N, C-alpha and C positions, 0 to 999 in steps of 0.2 A: 305405629308400626313398633316404637321403643316398647312399649308395653307387652307387645306380643314376643318381642326378643326377649327382654326379663322374663316373661312367664315360660319360654321354650329353655332355656339356660336354667330356669329355678327347678322346671320339670325334670330336665337332666340328672341334676345335682341331686334331686330326691331318688330321682330311680336307680342311681349309681350307688347311694348309702343303702337303698334297701335292697340292692341287688348283692350286695356283702353276706349278708347271712344265708348260708346256705340251706336248703331244706330238707330236712331229715325225715325219714318214716317211723323212727324212733330215737330217744335219746340217746341210746346205746349204738346208736349206726355209727360207725366209722368216719372220721372226718375227710375231706378231701384229699387223695393222694395217700391216706393211712393206709396200712396192708390190715385187713381185719384177721384176726386170730380164728384157727379154726375151730368149727363147733364143736361140742363133744360129742361123742358117738351116740349119747341118749336122745340130745336135741336133734341130730341127723334122722335118729329113728321116728320119735315125734313129729317130725316135720313130713315124714315121708307117709307116715298113717295118716297125718292128716289131709296132705294131697289126694290121696286113695279113698278117703272119710266117705258115708254116704251125702254127708252135707255136701262136700266139695262135689260129688257126682252130680246132684241136684242142681247144684249153680251150673254147674259146665252145661249140662241138658237145657236149663232155662234160658241161659246164655245161645245156646244154639238156636231154640225156639224165636227169641227174639230177633236173631238175624233171619230166620226166615220168615217172620211175621214182617220185616221191614221189606225184604226182597219182595213176599207178596203183596204190601202196600203201594210199592211202586213199579210193580207188574214185571220185575225180574226174576221169573221162577228156574229157567236153567242158563240163561246165559250169564257166565259167572265168572270173573278173574279167577285165572285159576290159585293163586296165592290165597284168596278168599276162600274155596272149595277147598283147598289142602288145610287150611288153618280149622275149619269147620270139621273135617274129616277128623282131624288130629285131635281135637277136643271129646268129639264122640269116642275116639277110642280108647282117650286118656282117662276119661271117666269112667269106662266100663269094662275095661279090660287092666285090671292093678298089676303093677310089678312087669307090665310091658314096656319093651324098648323097642319104638315102633319109629320109622320114618314115614311119610306121607310126602309123596310128590302127585300132583294133579296138573292137567292140563286144560286148555280153556275148551275142549269138545266133552269133558266129564270123562275122562280116564282116568282115575285113581289109581296110583299103584301103591302098596304098603309094603315095607320091608323090614327087618330085624328079626328081633327074639321075642318070642313069648313064652310064660312058663309050663303050660299042659295043653293039650289037642284040643280041650274044648274052647279054652281063647283062641286058638287058631282057626274053629270054626265059626266064631262072633264076628271075626273081622270084617267078611263080604255083606253080612246082615245088615251090620252097625253101620258100615261105610255108605250104604244103598239108602239108608234112612235119610241123608242129606238129598235136599233137592238140588239138582244140576249132577250127580254123580248118576252115568250110566253104565260103566265099566269099572270093573275094581280088580286090578292084578294082584295077587298076594304072593309076595316074594318074601314069605315070612317063615322061620323055623321054629321048632319047639326045642328048647333048652331049658331042661328042670333047675329051679336054683339048688345052688352048691350051699351044703351046709359047713 
């Protein structure tokens, strides 16, 4: 019993020391509590272009296919949690409608409501067919308006 107690106390000490080192995604990430400087305009533009790139679009579509395959493997083809359904539709729209500012809400019975703005009529027409590509989406309500980008 004494050996077990010593082992547990030692383990706690090792864990507490190991947990002091904050994990960072990059060396330049701010320390905990530090307010990061605003990124340069060029950096922001590059990040936006990357988020809307063909590679990102393929990644999002691959993620959606993986979720669909997982649902197929578990036999859960249509009964989906509303949050999961909304997340998949949001990813699909994000990947295929660059520059759109859309909000997606879903209910467990498969009703998806998409609201927000898109840059042109072509993007607006894509919303419903893209959303219906997700298993479990039965009806789509589009409450989106077209607002051309301002120069």
